C-alpha positions in Angstrom: 0.1 0.1 0.0 1.3 3.5 -0.8 1.9 6.0 1.8 -0.7 8.1 0.1 -3.2 5.6 0.7 -2.0 5.2 4.3 -2.5 8.8 5.0 -6.1 9.0 3.6 -7.0 5.7 5.5 -5.6 7.7 8.9 -7.7 10.6 8.0 -11.0 8.7 7.7 -10.4 6.8 10.7 -9.5 9.7 12.5 -12.2 11.9 11.6 -14.7 8.8 12.2 -13.1 8.5 16.2 -13.6 12.5 16.4 -17.3 12.4 15.3 -18.4 9.3 17.2 -16.9 10.5 20.9 -18.9 13.8 20.3 -16.2 16.5 19.3 -18.1 16.8 16.5 -21.6 15.9 15.6 -23.1 16.9 12.1 -26.9 18.0 12.5 -28.9 15.8 10.4 -30.6 17.1 7.1 -34.1 16.7 6.9 -35.3 14.8 3.7 -34.9 16.3 0.8 -32.9 19.3 1.7 -29.4 20.3 0.1 -27.3 23.1 0.1 -25.5 24.3 -2.9 -23.4 27.5 -3.6 -23.3 28.8 -7.4 -20.0 29.9 -8.8 -21.2 33.6 -8.4 -21.0 33.1 -5.2 -25.4 33.3 -4.7 -25.9 30.8 -2.2 -28.9 28.2 -2.4 -31.2 26.0 -0.3 -33.5 23.2 -1.6 -36.1 21.4 -0.4 -37.8 18.9 -2.5 -41.2 17.9 -1.7 -43.5 16.1 -4.2 -46.6 16.1 -2.1 -46.8 19.9 -2.9 -49.0 21.2 -5.5 -46.7 24.3 -5.7 -43.2 25.3 -5.6 -41.7 28.5 -4.1 -38.6 30.8 -4.4 -37.8 33.0 -1.4 -34.5 35.3 -2.6 -32.6 37.1 0.3 -30.7 40.1 -0.5 -28.8 40.8 2.5 -29.5 44.7 3.0 -32.2 46.5 4.7 -32.4 49.5 7.0 -29.2 47.9 9.2 -27.3 49.1 6.6 -29.0 53.0 6.2 -27.9 56.1 7.5 -30.5 59.2 8.3 -29.7 60.4 4.4 -30.8 57.0 3.0 -33.4 56.0 5.6 -35.9 53.9 3.9 -34.3 53.5 0.8 -34.2 49.7 1.0 -38.0 49.5 1.3 -38.5 52.3 -1.7 -36.1 49.9 -3.4 -38.5 46.8 -2.8 -41.7 48.6 -4.1 -39.5 50.0 -7.4 -38.4 46.6 -8.2 -42.0 45.8 -9.0 -42.5 48.6 -12.0 -40.6 46.8 -14.9 -37.2 45.6 -15.8 -35.6 46.2 -19.5 -37.6 43.2 -21.0 -41.0 44.3 -19.2 -42.8 47.2 -18.1 -44.9 47.0 -14.9 -48.1 45.9 -16.5 -46.1 42.8 -18.3 -44.7 42.3 -15.1 -47.8 42.0 -13.4 -49.4 39.8 -16.7 -46.7 37.7 -16.6 -47.2 36.6 -12.8 -50.8 36.6 -13.2 -50.7 34.0 -16.1 -48.8 31.6 -14.4 -51.3 31.9 -11.4 -48.3 33.2 -9.2 -47.9 35.1 -6.0 -45.3 37.5 -6.0 -44.4 39.6 -3.0 -41.5 41.2 -1.0 -40.9 42.7 2.3 -38.0 44.6 4.0 -36.5 44.4 7.6 -33.7 45.5 9.1 -30.9 42.7 7.7 -32.6 41.8 4.3 -35.0 42.3 1.9 -36.9 39.2 0.8 -38.5 38.3 -2.6 -41.2 35.5 -2.7 -42.4 33.9 -5.7 -45.0 31.0 -5.4 -46.3 29.2 -8.3 -48.1 26.0 -9.5 -45.3 23.2 -9.6 -45.1 23.0 -13.3 -44.8 26.8 -14.0 -41.8 27.4 -11.0 -39.1 28.0 -13.5 -41.1 30.4 -15.4 -41.5 31.8 -12.0 -37.7 32.0 -11.6 -37.2 34.1 -14.5 -39.3 36.4 -13.5 -37.8 37.2 -10.2 -34.4 37.1 -11.7 -35.1 39.5 -14.0 -36.8 41.8 -11.3 -33.5 41.3 -8.9 -30.9 41.8 -11.7 -32.7 44.0 -14.5 -35.1 46.7 -12.9 -35.1 50.0 -14.7 -36.6 52.1 -12.2 -38.5 53.8 -14.3 -38.4 57.6 -13.6 -41.8 58.5 -14.3 -42.9 55.6 -11.9 -41.1 57.0 -9.6 -42.9 59.9 -7.9 -46.0 57.7 -7.8 -44.0 54.6 -6.0 -43.1 57.6 -3.3 -46.8 58.5 -2.6 -47.3 54.5 -2.2 -44.8 54.4 0.3 -45.9 57.8 2.1 -49.4 56.2 2.3 -47.4 52.9 4.1 -45.8 55.4 6.6 -48.8 57.9 7.0 -50.8 53.9 8.2 -48.2 53.1 10.7 -47.6 56.6 12.3 -51.2 56.7 13.1 -50.9 53.4 15.1 -49.8 54.0 18.6 -47.9 50.5 18.9 -46.1 51.6 15.9 -44.5 55.0 17.9 -43.8 52.7 21.0 -41.6 50.4 19.0 -39.9 53.4 17.0 -39.3 55.0 20.9 -37.7 51.9 22.1 -35.8 51.2 18.8 -34.1 54.8 19.2 -32.8 54.1 22.7 -31.4 50.7 22.5 -29.5 51.3 19.3 -28.5 54.8 19.5 -25.9 55.6 16.9 -26.6 52.8 14.8 -29.1 52.5 11.5 -31.1 50.3 13.6 -32.0 52.9 15.5 -34.4 54.1 12.1 -37.7 52.6 11.2 -37.2 50.3 8.2 -40.1 52.5 5.8 -38.1 55.4 6.1 -39.0 58.9 7.6 -41.3 61.1 6.1 -38.8 63.6 5.1 -36.4 61.1 3.5 -39.1 59.6 1.3 -40.2 62.9 0.0 -36.6 63.9 -0.6 -35.0 60.7 -2.0 -33.6 60.7 -5.7 -34.2 57.9 -7.9 -30.5 58.1 -9.2 -29.3 57.7 -5.7 -31.8 54.8 -5.5 -30.3 53.3 -8.4 -26.8 53.6 -7.2 -28.1 52.0 -4.4 -29.7 48.8 -6.2 -26.5 48.3 -8.4 -24.0 48.3 -5.1 -26.3 45.7 -3.3 -28.5 43.2 -5.6 -25.5 41.1 -7.0 -25.6 37.5 -6.5 -23.2 37.0 -4.1 -24.8 39.4 -1.4 -28.1 37.0 -2.3 -29.3 33.7 -0.4 -31.9 31.4 -2.3 -34.0 29.0 -0.8 -36.6 26.8 -3.0 -39.3 24.4 -1.4 -41.7 22.4 -3.5 -42.3 19.8 -6.3 -39.3 19.8 -8.4 -36.1 17.8 -9.3 -33.3 18.9 -7.5 -30.8 18.1 -10.3 -32.8 20.0 -12.9 -33.7 22.7 -10.3 -29.9 23.7 -10.0 -29.4 23.5 -13.7 -32.1 25.8 -14.5 -30.6 28.0 -11.3 -27.3 27.9 -12.8 -28.6 29.1 -16.2 -31.0 32.1 -14.9 -29.5 33.1 -11.8 -26.0 31.9 -12.6 -25.3 34.0 -15.6 -25.0 37.4 -13.4 -21.5 38.8 -12.2 -20.9 39.2 -8.7 -19.5 42.5 -7.4 -17.8 43.9 -4.0 -20.5 45.3 -2.1 -19.8 48.5 -0.6 -21.3 49.0 3.0 -21.5 53.1 4.4 -18.6 54.2 6.5 -19.8 57.4 8.3 -17.9 58.5 11.5 -19.8 58.4 14.5 -22.7 56.3 13.1 -22.6 52.3 12.9 -24.1 50.3 10.4 -24.8 46.5 9.4 -22.9 44.3 12.5 -20.6 47.2 13.8 -21.3 48.1 17.5 -22.0 51.4 18.0 -19.4 53.4 20.7 -22.3 53.6 23.2 -24.8 50.2 22.5 -24.4 49.6 26.3 -26.6 52.5 27.2 -27.6 51.9 31.3 -29.7 54.9 31.6 -33.1 56.4 31.9 -34.8 57.8 29.4 -38.6 59.5 28.7 -40.2 59.2 25.4 -43.7 60.4 24.6 -46.5 58.7 21.9 -50.0 59.1 20.8 -51.7 56.3 22.8 -53.5 55.5 26.1 -51.5 53.6 28.7 -48.3 54.6 30.2 -45.4 51.9 29.7 -42.3 51.4 31.9 -40.0 49.3 29.7 -36.5 47.7 31.4 -34.0 45.9 29.2 -31.5 44.0 30.4 -28.7 43.1 27.7 -27.9 39.4 27.6 -24.8 37.5 27.2 -23.6 37.3 23.4 -22.5 34.5 21.3 -24.8 32.0 22.6 -27.4 29.6 20.4 -30.5 31.2 19.3 -32.5 28.7 21.4 -30.9 29.9 24.7 -32.8 33.2 24.1 -36.2 31.3 23.1 -36.3 29.3 26.1 -34.9 32.2 28.3 -38.2 34.5 27.0 -40.5 31.8 27.7 -39.1 31.0 31.2 -39.4 34.8 32.3 -43.2 34.8 30.6 -44.0 32.2 32.6 -43.0 34.0 36.0 -44.5 37.2 34.7 -48.0 36.7 36.5 -46.5 35.9 39.8 -44.1 38.6 39.7 -46.7 40.9 38.7 -49.2 39.5 41.7 -45.7 40.1 44.2 -45.6 43.7 42.9 -49.6 44.6 43.0 -49.3 43.0 46.5 -46.6 45.3 47.8 -47.6 48.3 45.7 -51.5 48.4 45.9 -52.0 47.4 42.2 -49.2 49.1 40.5 -49.2 47.1 37.3 -52.0 46.4 35.0 -49.7 44.5 32.9 -46.4 42.5 32.5 -45.3 41.6 28.8 -41.8 39.9 28.4 -39.6 39.6 25.1 -36.1 39.0 24.3 -34.8 41.2 21.4 -32.1 39.5 19.2 -30.2 41.7 17.1 -26.2 41.1 15.7 -25.3 44.5 17.5 -26.8 43.8 21.5 -29.4 40.9 22.9 -31.8 42.2 25.3 -34.4 41.0 27.7 -37.5 43.5 27.6 -39.9 43.9 30.3 -42.7 45.8 29.5 -45.1 47.1 32.6 -48.4 48.6 31.6 -49.0 51.1 34.7 -51.9 53.5 35.5 -49.0 56.6 36.1 -45.5 57.3 35.8 -45.4 57.6 39.7 -45.9 54.0 40.2 -42.3 53.5 38.1 -39.7 54.5 40.7 -41.5 51.8 43.0 -41.3 49.0 40.3 -38.1 49.5 39.3 -36.5 49.4 42.6 -38.4 46.2 43.0 -37.6 44.3 39.4 -33.4 45.3 40.6 -33.5 43.5 43.8 -36.1 40.5 42.6 -35.3 39.7 39.0 -31.6 38.5 39.8 -33.1 36.0 41.9 -35.0 34.2 39.5 -33.6 30.8 38.6 -35.1 28.1 36.1 -34.1 25.0 35.6 -34.6 23.2 32.3 -35.4 19.2 32.4 -34.7 17.0 29.5 -38.4 16.3 28.6 -38.8 19.9 28.2 -35.7 19.7 25.9 -37.3 16.7 23.7 -40.4 18.7 23.8 -39.0 21.9 22.3 -37.1 19.9 19.7 -40.3 18.5 18.9 -42.0 21.8 18.5 -39.3 22.9 16.2 -39.4 20.4 13.7 -43.5 20.5 14.0 -42.7 24.6 12.7 -40.2 23.5 10.4 -42.6 21.0 8.6 -45.3 23.6 8.9 -43.5 26.1 6.9 -42.4 23.6 4.3 -46.1 23.2 3.5 -46.2 27.1 2.7 -43.4 27.7 0.8 -43.5 31.7 1.1 -43.7 31.5 4.9 -40.5 29.8 5.1 -38.9 31.9 3.6 -40.6 34.8 5.5 -40.0 33.1 8.8 -36.7 32.3 8.4 -35.0 35.0 6.4 -33.5 36.8 9.3 -31.8 33.5 10.4 -30.6 33.4 6.7 -29.5 36.5 6.6 -27.7 36.7 9.5 -26.4 33.4 10.4 -27.4 31.7 6.7 -28.6 28.2 6.0 -26.7 25.8 8.2 -28.3 27.6 11.5 -31.5 26.3 10.0 -30.7 22.5 10.1 -29.3 22.8 13.4 -32.4 24.1 14.9 -34.3 21.3 13.1 -31.8 18.9 14.7 -32.2 20.2 17.9 -28.6 19.8 18.8 -28.1 23.4 20.2 -31.3 23.0 22.7 -28.7 20.8 25.2 -26.2 23.6 25.0 -29.0 26.1 25.5 -30.1 24.3 28.6 -27.1 23.8 30.3 -26.9 28.1 29.6 -30.1 28.7 31.1 -29.6 26.1 34.1 -26.7 28.6 35.1 -27.9 31.7 33.9 -28.4 35.0 36.5 -29.4 38.1 35.4 -27.2 40.8 36.7 -26.1 43.3 34.2 -27.6 47.0 34.3 -30.4 47.6 32.4 -31.7 50.5 30.2 -34.9 52.0 31.3 -37.3 53.8 29.1 -40.5 55.7 30.5 -43.0 56.2 27.9 -46.1 58.7 28.5 -48.9 59.3 26.4 -49.3 62.4 25.0 -52.5 63.3 26.7 -53.7 66.4 24.2 -54.2 63.9 21.7 -55.8 61.1 23.4 -58.4 59.8 21.2 -62.1 60.3 22.8 -62.6 56.9 22.7 -45.1 10.3 -5.2 -47.5 8.7 -3.3 -49.5 11.8 -2.9 -53.0 10.8 -4.1 -55.1 12.7 -1.6 -58.6 11.3 -0.1 -61.3 12.8 2.0 -63.8 10.9 3.8 -67.1 12.5 5.3 -68.2 10.6 8.8 -71.4 12.4 9.2 -72.9 13.2 13.2 -74.5 11.2 15.2 -76.6 12.2 18.2 -74.0 13.8 21.0 -70.7 13.3 17.8 -69.4 15.6 15.6 -69.2 15.6 12.1 -66.1 14.5 11.3 -63.9 15.1 7.6 -60.9 13.2 7.1 -58.0 14.1 4.6 -55.4 11.7 4.0 -52.3 13.0 2.7 -49.8 10.1 3.1 -46.7 12.6 2.5 -47.5 14.7 5.3 -45.6 14.9 8.5 -47.9 17.1 10.3 -51.3 16.1 12.4 -53.5 19.1 11.6 -56.9 19.0 13.8 -59.2 21.7 13.1 -62.8 22.1 15.4 -65.2 24.1 13.8 -67.8 25.3 16.8 -71.4 26.1 15.2 -74.0 28.8 15.9 -71.5 30.9 18.0 -73.7 34.3 17.5 -77.2 32.7 18.5 -75.4 31.1 21.9 -73.8 34.7 22.4 -77.1 36.2 22.2 -78.4 33.8 25.0 -75.5 33.7 27.2 -73.4 36.8 26.6 -71.2 38.6 24.8 -67.9 37.5 23.6 -68.7 34.5 25.4 -66.7 32.6 22.6 -63.7 34.6 23.0 -63.4 34.4 26.4 -64.3 30.3 26.3 -61.1 29.8 23.8 -59.2 32.1 25.7 -59.7 30.2 29.0 -59.3 26.9 27.0 -56.0 28.1 25.7 -54.8 28.9 29.1 -55.8 25.7 30.1 -53.6 23.8 27.5 -50.6 25.8 28.6 -50.7 25.2 32.1 -48.0 22.5 34.1 -50.4 19.7 33.8 -51.1 20.0 30.0 -48.1 21.5 28.5 -45.7 18.4 28.7 -48.3 16.3 26.9 -49.3 19.1 24.1 -45.2 19.3 23.8 -44.4 15.8 23.2 -46.7 15.5 20.1 -45.5 19.0 18.9 -48.5 20.6 19.1 -49.2 24.3 18.2 -52.5 25.7 19.1 -54.5 28.4 17.5 -57.8 29.6 19.8 -58.5 33.0 18.7 -56.9 34.5 15.7 -55.9 38.4 15.4 -58.5 40.2 13.4 -55.9 42.8 13.0 -53.7 40.4 10.9 -54.6 40.4 7.4 -53.5 36.9 6.7 -55.6 35.7 10.3 -58.9 38.0 9.6 -59.8 36.3 7.0 -60.9 33.1 9.0 -62.9 35.4 11.3 -66.9 34.9 11.2 -69.7 36.1 13.5 -71.1 32.2 12.7 -68.8 30.2 14.0 -65.6 29.6 16.3 -62.7 27.0 15.7 -60.0 25.7 17.8 -56.7 24.9 15.7 -54.0 22.0 16.7 -51.1 21.6 14.6 -48.6 18.8 15.6 -46.3 15.9 14.6 -48.1 12.8 12.8 -45.7 10.2 14.3 -48.3 8.7 16.5 -51.8 10.1 15.7 -54.1 8.1 17.8 -52.6 9.1 21.1 -52.3 12.5 20.3 -56.3 12.8 19.2 -56.7 10.8 22.5 -55.1 13.9 24.1 -57.2 16.5 22.0 -60.2 14.7 22.9 -59.3 14.7 26.8 -58.7 17.9 26.8 -61.7 19.2 25.3 -64.2 17.1 26.9 -62.9 17.5 30.1 -62.5 21.5 29.6 -64.5 23.5 32.5 -63.3 27.0 33.0 -62.2 27.8 36.5 -63.5 31.4 37.5 -59.7 32.5 37.8 -59.5 31.4 33.9 -62.9 33.5 33.3 -61.2 36.4 34.7 -58.1 36.1 32.7 -60.0 35.7 29.5 -61.9 38.3 30.3 -58.8 40.6 31.0 -57.3 39.6 27.6 -60.7 40.4 25.8 -60.2 43.8 27.2 -56.6 44.4 25.7 -58.4 43.3 22.4 -61.0 45.6 22.6 -58.7 48.6 23.5 -56.6 47.4 20.3 -59.8 47.4 18.2 -60.8 51.2 19.0 -56.8 52.3 18.4 -57.7 54.1 15.1 -60.8 56.0 15.8 -61.8 56.8 12.3 -61.5 53.0 11.0 -63.9 51.9 13.9 -66.3 54.7 12.9 -66.1 54.0 9.2 -66.6 50.0 10.0 -69.6 50.8 12.6 -71.2 52.8 9.6 -70.2 50.1 7.0 -72.2 47.4 9.2 -75.4 49.2 9.7 -75.8 50.6 6.4 -74.3 47.9 3.6 -75.0 44.4 5.9 -77.3 42.1 7.6 -75.1 40.6 10.0 -75.5 37.6 12.1 -73.7 39.0 15.3 -75.5 39.8 18.2 -76.4 43.5 18.7 -78.4 43.1 21.8 -76.1 43.1 24.7 -76.0 40.7 26.9 -72.9 40.6 30.0 -71.4 37.3 30.4 -70.8 36.3 33.7 -69.2 32.8 34.9 -72.5 31.1 35.4 -73.8 31.9 31.9 -70.3 31.0 30.3 -70.4 27.3 31.6 -74.2 27.2 30.4 -72.9 28.5 27.0 -70.0 25.8 27.2 -72.3 23.1 27.5 -74.0 23.8 24.0 -71.1 25.8 22.2 -68.6 23.6 23.1 -70.2 20.2 22.8 -69.2 17.5 20.2 -72.4 17.9 18.5 -71.8 21.4 17.7 -68.8 20.4 16.4 -67.5 20.2 12.6 -63.6 18.1 12.8 -61.5 18.0 9.9 -58.0 16.0 10.3 -55.7 16.3 7.6 -52.6 14.0 8.0 -51.2 10.7 6.6 -53.6 8.5 8.5 -56.4 6.6 7.0 -60.1 8.0 7.5 -61.3 4.5 9.4 -58.3 4.8 11.6 -58.9 8.6 12.5 -62.7 7.9 12.7 -62.0 5.2 15.2 -59.8 7.1 17.2 -62.7 9.8 17.3 -65.5 7.1 18.3 -65.6 8.0 21.8 -65.7 12.0 21.5 -69.3 12.4 22.3 -70.9 13.6 25.0 -74.9 14.2 26.0 -76.4 17.2 24.4 -78.8 19.7 25.9 -82.3 19.5 24.6 -81.7 23.1 23.5 -78.7 22.7 21.6 -79.5 24.6 18.3 -79.4 22.4 15.4 -81.2 24.5 12.4 -79.1 25.2 9.8 -76.6 28.5 10.3 -77.0 32.1 9.5 -75.1 33.9 6.7 -74.6 37.5 6.8 -76.2 39.2 3.9 -76.8 42.7 2.0 -79.8 45.0 3.4 -81.9 46.2 0.3 -81.0 49.2 -0.6 -83.7 51.3 -3.4 -82.5 54.7 -2.6 -79.5 56.6 -2.6 -77.2 57.2 0.8 -74.4 59.4 1.9 -73.2 59.5 5.0 -70.0 61.9 6.0 -68.5 62.0 9.1 -65.6 64.5 10.0 -63.4 63.5 12.8 -60.3 65.2 11.9 -58.4 62.1 11.5 -54.9 61.6 9.4 -56.5 58.8 7.7 -59.7 58.8 5.7 -61.9 56.0 4.4 -64.0 55.7 1.6 -67.0 53.1 0.5 -69.1 53.7 -2.7 -71.3 50.8 -4.0 -74.5 50.3 -5.3 -76.6 47.0 -5.1 -78.3 44.4 -8.0 -80.2 41.5 -7.7 -78.6 38.4 -9.4 -79.0 34.9 -10.6 -77.3 32.1 -8.6 -75.4 30.9 -12.1 -74.0 34.4 -12.6 -71.9 34.1 -9.2 -68.8 32.5 -11.1 -68.9 35.0 -14.0 -69.6 37.9 -11.6 -66.6 37.0 -9.7 -64.5 36.8 -12.6 -65.9 40.4 -13.6 -64.9 41.4 -10.0 -61.2 40.3 -10.4 -61.0 42.3 -13.6 -62.8 45.2 -12.2 -60.3 45.2 -8.9 -57.2 45.0 -10.9 -58.4 47.7 -13.1 -59.7 50.3 -10.5 -56.8 49.4 -7.9 -54.0 49.8 -10.6 -55.6 53.0 -11.5 -55.8 54.6 -7.8 -53.0 53.1 -6.7 -50.1 52.5 -9.4 -51.0 55.5 -11.7 -52.2 58.2 -9.2 -50.2 57.2 -6.0 -53.3 57.7 -3.9 -53.6 54.5 -1.7 -51.6 51.8 -0.2 -53.9 49.3 0.5 -57.6 49.2 -1.0 -60.7 47.0 -2.4 -62.8 46.8 -5.4 -65.0 44.9 -7.3 -67.9 42.7 -6.8 -69.4 40.9 -3.4 -72.2 38.6 -3.9 -73.9 37.2 -1.0 -77.3 35.4 -1.5 -79.3 36.6 -4.7 -77.7 40.4 -4.3 -74.4 41.7 -5.3 -72.9 45.0 -4.4 -70.3 46.5 -7.0 -67.8 48.7 -4.8 -64.7 50.4 -3.4 -63.4 50.2 0.0 -60.1 52.2 0.7 -58.0 54.2 3.1 -56.0 57.3 2.2 -54.8 60.6 3.3 -57.4 63.0 4.0 -56.6 65.6 1.3 -57.6 63.2 -1.2 -61.1 62.3 -0.4 -62.7 65.0 -2.7 -60.3 64.0 -6.1 -61.4 60.3 -5.5 -65.1 60.4 -4.5 -65.8 62.1 -8.1 -64.2 59.6 -9.7 -66.0 56.5 -8.0 -69.3 56.6 -10.5 -67.4 56.4 -13.5 -64.9 53.3 -12.6 -68.7 51.0 -12.5 -69.2 51.4 -16.4 -68.7 49.1 -19.7 -66.5 52.3 -20.7 -64.3 52.3 -18.4 -64.1 48.5 -18.2 -63.5 48.6 -21.8 -63.0 45.4 -24.0 -62.0 42.2 -22.1 -59.7 39.7 -23.7 -59.7 36.4 -23.4 -55.7 37.0 -22.0 -57.1 39.2 -19.6 -59.8 37.3 -18.1 -57.2 34.0 -18.3 -54.4 36.1 -16.0 -56.8 37.2 -13.6 -58.8 34.0 -13.1 -55.0 32.4 -13.0 -53.6 34.9 -10.7 -56.8 34.4 -8.2 -56.7 30.7 -8.5 -53.2 30.7 -7.5 -53.6 32.9 -4.9 -57.0 30.5 -3.5 -54.7 27.5 -3.5 -52.1 29.5 -2.0 -54.0 29.9 1.0 -55.1 26.1 1.2 -51.7 25.0 0.8 -51.3 24.1 4.7 -53.1 21.2 5.9 -54.9 23.1 8.9 -56.0 25.7 6.2 -57.3 22.8 3.9 -59.2 21.7 7.5 -60.5 25.2 7.7 -62.3 25.5 4.0 -63.4 21.9 4.5 -65.5 22.4 7.7 -66.3 26.2 6.7 -68.0 24.2 3.2 -70.1 21.9 5.1 -70.8 24.1 7.9 -72.7 25.9 5.4 -73.7 24.0 2.3 -73.5 20.3 4.0 -70.8 19.3 1.2 -67.5 19.6 2.3 -66.5 20.2 -1.4 -68.0 23.1 -1.8 -65.3 25.7 -1.6 -63.4 23.4 -4.2 -66.4 23.1 -6.8 -66.8 27.1 -6.5 -62.9 27.3 -7.8 -63.7 24.7 -10.2 -66.5 26.6 -11.5 -64.5 29.6 -11.8 -62.0 27.5 -14.4 -65.3 26.9 -16.5 -66.1 30.7 -16.9 -66.3 31.9 -20.5 -65.7 34.9 -21.4 -69.0 35.8 -23.0 -70.7 35.0 -19.9 -68.3 37.6 -18.2 -69.1 40.2 -21.0 -72.9 39.2 -20.4 -72.9 40.2 -16.8 -70.8 43.4 -17.1 -73.4 44.5 -19.8 -76.3 43.4 -17.7 -74.9 45.1 -14.3 -72.5 47.9 -14.9 -74.9 50.7 -14.4 -74.9 52.9 -10.9 -78.1 52.8 -9.3 -79.1 54.2 -6.0 -75.5 54.5 -5.0 -74.0 54.4 -1.3 -71.2 56.9 -0.2 -69.7 56.3 3.2 -66.9 59.0 4.2 -65.1 59.4 7.3 -62.4 61.8 7.6 
């Protein structure tokens, strides 16, 4: 044997020995995952998953507000907008058309350390999607004539955030913790920097940062890895790398460079346009620890917050209304932030002294069972986000930009949890805090492969739910969606917001020390109440039904289902849980009325246009009435349950066979009530002047329609929405987000525009509205235009139904309202069969304004 061969064998043995004895432990790669670097420096993460009907690409460009100065503040975000305005080969309209023609979803978002571009398409169209995204990233022209319009849109977005007191709170925190660093600047930019920003400066910024060696690409979905790499080399690999120049300014830090005063242990007063006094205490945390350390630390301190609050209030006569805890992680400094909501600033000094003495005394211990639960939850999160290709990129964009792809793999493996737990067990909080006292500005306080998927129905019997089982053999998740019916009717009987309170109490129960270990064992993540202020959450909300969502690992489905059944059948809220849920409700309601103009507008819209099913006869909820409510509302017979997993229908049905409870005689069994339109047979104009920074406008008119016209009207709605929104937003720059088109409920349709804008735009907009609902404005509808809009919509609908739990939602909702779980799917199929002539017919028939409704709040 040659010497070279002996050295080679010894090297192999040595490497194996090191790995075996734990000095090096390679994290396991999930199935289908591979990492690559193209010759031009572009880094690539591929996750091949043939069970998904779509594929998604997320490109993280390593530039964001952390690399800006006062002069360039908001330039990363401005550039994100401009990249949708055309390339050397496509105009903006052609770019939009190209995406819509393949049924794609094309979007982007900007943060501190990255700008993330996402493209999700049906699997057979992903290569067309790659070409479109690459063209945007490398060949955008940032056209001069589009620049003023885009400025208007960004200014609208800034205007919207400035109207939100929580955004003001956040800006104040950043200005203190990261003083002297670009992180102290808002990601959107400031009003004045955007107003004075020059197009040529943005173009230079673009050419500096948008180079392949400053990008990381992740692609998830139904594709072949080898073929995808070849395509990436052809499409992305042809662009040349370049040296990225970061700003270097005396006295100002950007990126990963720390400012000289980043350990700013001081007391600072800040003011904002809100209602509550906030005392915020930020403790610097040790650096260079696994990210899991900070997650566990946040969880431990959050769990201790209620007891801490009780101790403070016992000593200082209810000095604290609420405590929230979170860990802020950046490459500059990591903080444990305690936010105390207090009645006034007088209580602050006592609370500060108490915290300084008591907080360092808190000790935590992380058990092996907890570690295993955390690892299971991390894996659940990984698989959940794979089912939503856009969410994988959004959720992991920060980690990808700051740490790279390997940290995601390490998090999935769970290896770092051991080191994190050890650090927690030996951790003492003894750093000096930064203290921020945020005071309301009283003068402006408001006055008030084996991929076949099958679905099986198991009808309800007395005391049992309706069960819908969708079997996807390639799924790694167990998604269980409980729909609870007749919410509004039961709340009318037993008390306002009974469902919210019941769900919150159930959520508290499921997080108790008794239930949490079992839930964590299955990796369960629960949703008990969605947030109405998050756009992707509010589409699920309805006055007619509530729901509980549970997502976990499918490894032991029967045992996991047994756990869910046991928790739901045995649940009865305690009086303490009832009171805690009421407190949560009050916080939610305070958030709801933050924007007075929007609240007034929504109230007028509901009362003028809709016959809602929600309870208008307010009845106070008591603990006794809540229990009576729960006996009926939370009864299995009042439920439609959808289970989406790899399990067969028979086995899931067997697991649910004893999920039954005797139902009270007065349990509601009548069909659910749908929201309908009020009959509008005369013109209506309502104007409210409340001196708001934002104005809200609604214009509409009503027509009676036939059942067979619903699909063609939907297509007409898509075309109208595209034309009207593009006109008002993209051409005129008078809106940030808005809606327009046709809404059909029952036998009536409302042709409408619904939008927010700056107050100075109202008169200009209102006079335009009627002309936008005419065959003249609509113009000639072509087959390509109809196909484009339809594919765009169908792609978006498929996008919303990607995840297992969302599929469960649509199965439940369809069955609840129509007794057919496939109603949702059938309507989407009806849309595919709409003919151009049908769309033209409904346009000719209904595009004539009669008895218009104007609602204006400004």
